[in-house]
N, C-alpha and C positions, 0 to 999 in steps of 0.2 A: 508519164510518171515522174514526179519530182523527187530527186534524191538530195537531201539536205547535206551541206558540208558540216561535218562534225569535227571539233578540235580533238587532237590526239589524246589529250588528258581526259576526255570523256569516257575512254575505255575504263579508267579507274572508277568513275561514277557507275558505270554499268556493272562492274564487278561488285562494288559495294551494295548496290541495290539488289543484285541477284542473291547475295548472301543474306540480306534482310527479308527476302520474300517468305511468305507463308505465315507471317505473324498474325494476319487478320483472320485467317481460316486454316490453321495448320492441319486440321482433320481432313479437309477436302484436298488441299494441295499435296501434302505428303501421302495421304491415302491414295490419291490418283497415281503418284509415282510408284508406290508399292504395287498397285494394281497393274501398272504397265509392266513392271518386272515380272509379276506373277503370270501375266498372259504370255509373254515371250517364253518364259521358262516352261510353262505348261505345254505350249505347242512343241517346243524343242524336245521335251521329255517324251511326249506321246509319239512323236515321229521317230525318236531314237529307239524306243521300245519296239515299235513296228519294224524298223529297219533291222534291228538285231534278231527279231523273230523270223523275218523273211529270209535273212541272209544265212541262217544256219540250217542247212539241209538236214543234218542229223546232229544229235547232241554230242558235244565235245569236239566238233570240227571247227576249223577256222572260218570266220565270216567271209561271205562272198563279196569281194570288193566291188564288183559290178552292181550288185544290188544296193550296197551301201551308197555308191555314187548316185544311183538312180533315185535314191531317197534324199540324199544330202543336197543335190542341186535344186530340186523343187523347194526344199526347206530354206535354202539360202535366198532363192527368189522370193518366196513368201515372206520371209523376215524383212527383206529389203523393201518390199511393197507395203508391208504393214507398219513398219517403223515410222514413216512420216505421218501416217494417220494417227498413231498413238501419241507421237510427239506433238502434233497439232492439238490433240485432245488435252494433253497436259498444259499446253499454252492457253487453251480456252479456260481451263479451271483456274489457272494463275490469273488470267485477265479478269474473270468474274470475281474472284476473291479480292483482288486489289481494288476493284471498283466498288466493293462492299455489297455486291449482289449475291443472293443465295445460290450456292453451288455445292455439289456433292462429288465425292470421289468417282462415282460411276459416270459422271459427266465427261470422263475421259473418252467416252465413245460418242461425244457430241458431233464430231465430223460426219458420222454415219447418218445422224438425224438431220444435219444441215445440208446434206447433199454435196459436200465438198470432199468426201472420201475418195471419189474417183480421180479428182485432180491431184490429190495428195498421193494416191497410189501411182499415178503416172510419174510423179516426181521420184518415187522409189524406183520405177523402171528406168528413169534417166540416170539415177545413181548406179544402177547395174551396168548400163552402157559406159558410163565414165570409168567404172572399175575395170571393165574389159579393155578400154582404151589405155588406162594406166598400165595394165599388164603388157600390152603391145609396145608401149613406149619403153618400158623397162627392158624388154627383150631387145629392142633396137639399140639401146644405149649400153646395156650390160653384156650383150652377146646372146646368141641363139641358145646356148647350152646352159645359161646361168640358172634359170629356174629348175631345170632338170638336175643339175649338180647340187643346187641348194636343197631340193627335196630329198635327194639321196643322202646328203649330209645330215639333215634332220632325222631321217629314218635310221641312219646309222647311229646317231647320238642317242636317240630314244631306245634303240634296240640293244644298247650296251656294247657297241663296237668300240674299237680303239679310237680315242679322240684324235681327230685330224683338224687341220685348219679349214675354216669355212671357205667356200669358193669366193673369189674376189671378182667384182665386175670390171669390165674393161675401162670404164671411165667413172670411177667412184665419186669424184667431185661433181661432175655433171649430173650423175644419177641422184646425188643428194639434193642438189638445187632443184632438179625437176620434181622430186617427190615433195619437197617443201612447198613449191609453188602450186603443184597440182592439188595437194591436200588443202592448202589455203583456199583455193577457189572452189573446190568441190564442197568443202564444209560451209563456205559462205553461201553457195547456191542452196544447200540444204537448209541452213538455219535462217536465212532471210526469206527463202521461197515459201517455207511452211506458213508463216504468218501472212505473207502476201496473198497466198492462195486462200487461206482460211478467213482472214479478217478484211483484207482489201478487195477480195473477190475478183482478182485479175486472172487472166489466162496463164497457162503454164509458161508459154514463150515470153510473155511480158514479165512474169515473175523471175524467170531466169535472167532476162536482160537487166531488170532492176537490181537483182542480187549482184550480178557482175559489176554493174556501175557503182553500187555501194561499196563493193569490195576494193575497187580501184580508187574511188574518190576519198574514201575514209579509211585507207589502209593503216594509218597510224593508230587510230582508235581501235580498229578491229584487232590489230596485232598486239596492242597493249592488253586488251581484254583477254585475248587468247593466251598470252604469256602468263597473265595473272591466274587464269583458270588452270593452266597446266601446272604451274608452280604450287598453287593452292592444293591441287589434287595430289601432287607428290607428297607434300607435307602432311596432308590429312590422311593419306594412305599409310604413311609410316606410323602415325599416331594410332590409326585404327588397327593395324597389324599388331602393335604392342598391346593395345587394349584387348584385342581378340585372344592373344596368347595368355594374358592375365586372366581373362574371363574363363577361358577353357581350363586353365590350371585350377582356379578356384572351384569351378563347377564340377570338375572331376573328383574333388574331395567328397562331394555328395554322391555323384553318379556320373559315369561317362556321358550318358545321354544329356544330362544337365549342362555339362561343358560344351557339348556339340550344339545344343539349343542356344545357349548364350552367344556362342561364336556366330551362329547363323543370324541371330537377331542383330548383332552389331554390324555384320557385313551387309545385311539387308537395309539397315538404317543408313549406312554409308552410301550404298548404291542409290537409295531414294533421294538423299540429300544432294548427291552429285547430279542426278537428273533434274531436280528442281533448279539448281544453280545454272545448269546448262540451258534448259528450256526457258527459264526466267530471264537469263541474260540475253538470249536471242530475242525474246519478246520485247524486252526493254530497248535493245538496240534497234529493232524494227520500228518501235514506236517513236524513238528520237529521230531516226533516219527518214522514215516515210510518213508517219502518222501524227507527229507532234504539231501543235499549233504554232503559228509564227512566233519568233522570239528565240532567245537563247535557251539551249537545253539546260536542265537542272545541273548545278555544280556539285562537285564531290564535297560532302560534308562529314566525312568520317564513317566508320562502320559501327552500327548499333548492336550487332549480334553479341 
């Protein structure tokens, strides 16, 4: 598997292209993103209702923690396994739309029809293993009682207890560097491996090796794109929060339900746009890194949005 060397400035081109995505078929692209959010929230809502029902032996009693955990753990596993499949489906919709081919929002489920859902689900399983490994590394660096003390601190803060200083890890600097590096490589594995599995048709082991190689060889472009995405998300989130507050206030002049509905629409739109930029940026980065024809990658020509 050949990994192209990408100049660091190409991260800006990826970000620009990701922002401009969806113009050729916004109904399909943004509809697929909304459908992805709806599927995840619907599953979480159903499981939460079932958990709350089963965990309350009698009305008015506190929920059974053991039952809640018994439901929450499979939910977490299911979400982690399902997420790469849906993310791949969104990339499929983006790819078809950008190529000018007919595509619909429900093509979000294309990985199930193409037979690649199993490989993508295995990628989700790998992410679970990496999450467990990350927790073990945190314990080794921060100390064996760090997580326990931190959970107790959060429970006390949310329960109205007297505020106290949060627990401090034994090696905060080392822990920060580890988390930055670990998150970089795990996100790179996820975002590069999804299109490698779905479009390149490689095996999971080859996809992971290729993703790690791309994350090291093109660290400049990857970090620049990631930094732009994070900064753009922060700025957009601030704007959306202000707009949501304004929409809620104006809607409440008519009826509280109108204000709530307008706020939900704005938040859903923001979430869908964020997903399109994330999935589209990852797809474009994969295309330039692994799938582009010989020659220089397209240069940054400004943002058209």
